[in-house]
C-alpha positions, 0 to 999 in steps of 0.5 A, a space after each residue: 908828271 913825266 920824267 926823263 931817266 938818265 941811265 948814264 948816272 947808274 954808275 954813280 953812288 947816289 941814293 937820291 932819285 932826283 939825281 937819276 931823273 931829269 926833272 924840274 922843281 915842282 915849286 919854290 919857297 924863297 931859296 927852298 926848292 921842292 921836287 915831287 917825282 912819281 916813278 912807275 915800274 919801268 922808270 924805277 927799274 931803269 935807275 935801280 930804284 923802287 916805284 913810288 913817290 919821291 919828294 926832294 927838298 933842296 935848301 941852303 944854310 941850315 945852321 942859320 935859325 931862320 932858314 932852319 925854322 922855315 925848312 922844318 915847317 916845309 918838311 913837315 908839310 911835305 911829310 903830311 902830304 906823303 902820309 895822306 897818300 899812304 892813307 895814314 890816319 891821325 890816330 895811327 901808331 908810328 914807329 920811328 927808326 933811326 938807322 945808322 952808326 952813332 959812332 960815325 958822324 956822317 952816319 949818325 943822323 938817324 940815332 940823333 933824330 931819334 934822340 930829339 923826337 917826341 916819343 909818346 907811346 910810354 904815356 899811352 901804356 899808363 893812361 890816355 894821350 891828350 887829344 892831338 897827340 899820336 902814339 909814337 915809339 922810336 928805336 936806333 937798332 944800330 948797324 949789322 957790323 955791331 949787332 951781327 943781325 940784319 937790320 931788316 930782320 930785327 925791325 921785322 921782329 919789332 914790328 910784329 911785337 909792337 904792332 905800329 900802323 906805319 914806320 918812318 925810317 931816318 938815314 944818312 944818304 950818299 949824293 953824286 954831287 957836292 952841291 947836295 951834301 947836307 943840303 937835300 932832304 929826300 922822303 919816299 914811300 918806297 922804303 930804303 936799302 940801308 948802306 946802298 949809297 956807299 956800296 953796302 948791300 943790306 936787306 931792304 926795309 919796305 912795306 913789302 918786308 914789314 907789311 905796313 906803310 914804310 916811309 924813308 927819310 934821308 939826307 946825303 952827308 957823303 959824296 964819292 971822290 969821282 963826283 968831287 973831281 967831276 964837279 971840280 972840272 965843271 967849276 973850273 969851266 965856270 971860273 974860266 967863263 967868269 974871268 973871260 967875261 969880266 976881263 975888262 971889268 974893274 969891279 970884278 978884279 976887286 972881288 976875290 971870292 965868287 960863288 960860281 954855283 950862282 953864276 954858272 947859268 950866266 957865264 958859259 964857255 963853248 966846247 972849243 974853249 973847254 978843249 983848250 983848257 983840258 985837251 982831250 978831256 975837254 971834248 967829253 960831255 959831263 956824263 962821259 967825264 964822270 964815267 972816265 973819273 969813275 973808271 980811273 978811281 974805282 979799280 984802285 980803291 981811291 973812289 973814297 966817300 968824303 964828308 965836309 969838315 964841319 959835319 959834326 956841327 951840321 949833322 946836329 942841326 940837320 937832326 934838329 930840323 928832321 926831328 922838329 918836322 916829324 913832331 909837327 907832322 905826326 902830332 896835330 897839337 904841335 903846330 908850326 914851331 920855332 
């Protein structure tokens, strides 16, 4: 599949490949969208990513049990496909790594997943595992600010000692759109650079570094202020378009709250109307508006990273989805579960 690389998004803080290339979902199951992207060397270099396979799953309310159940089964299915691409066998040993800081709520996804994952390697050490279960061990190595050790170096030592056949890392990510926060799962066989989304440059964790297949799984839990402001301007246009289109509609006047995200494709305003609303700013394209806001906030240190107020509750639900999906994908004995 060919993708159009959007170079202008390079200024944005995002870990999501799907935000840096213009593509359409591969398939959709109810309100869950799955997008598969394969980046070659040239495409990856243009967006400052590594070449490889990237799978993105977009979803809505994860706090609803029915939605969560559907999501973790789809996630497990997509992960199994990625394992096959990496030629991972059913009896290969897996090391799960929960990256992040458990003391910081939006960064605690990795440690939370590890605490909810089925670990079996200790059973193997004292006997044999029941057929249908693979050897799985897990660790939350903490962050460099606590340990003083590069996480990549620490994991390299663990891999050499424990000798797993492949690694799965779990980490919280950053997005460049508020619509994707807590509503997107990305998995890739290209590895990960911990902290890259929030501007912390750490050594990568990848197949090249660890010497074994390394799959990175993450969910964006934060977004920067520049993206929020830019998105708000677009929502302002949607609001104006909706109000204009329904100015003589009595039913619309009875509706106090309208979800403009679901209506944005139906109601649009032209460039002249945008200019009337915001003057010179209204003449800018979406990419130009993002660049302008970034140029304003970043030099003065106000391009803050923001997380939703309900993150404490949602992060636990997200960790449950990832953990249950991992258990299904890694152990044949565990089928789709409730």
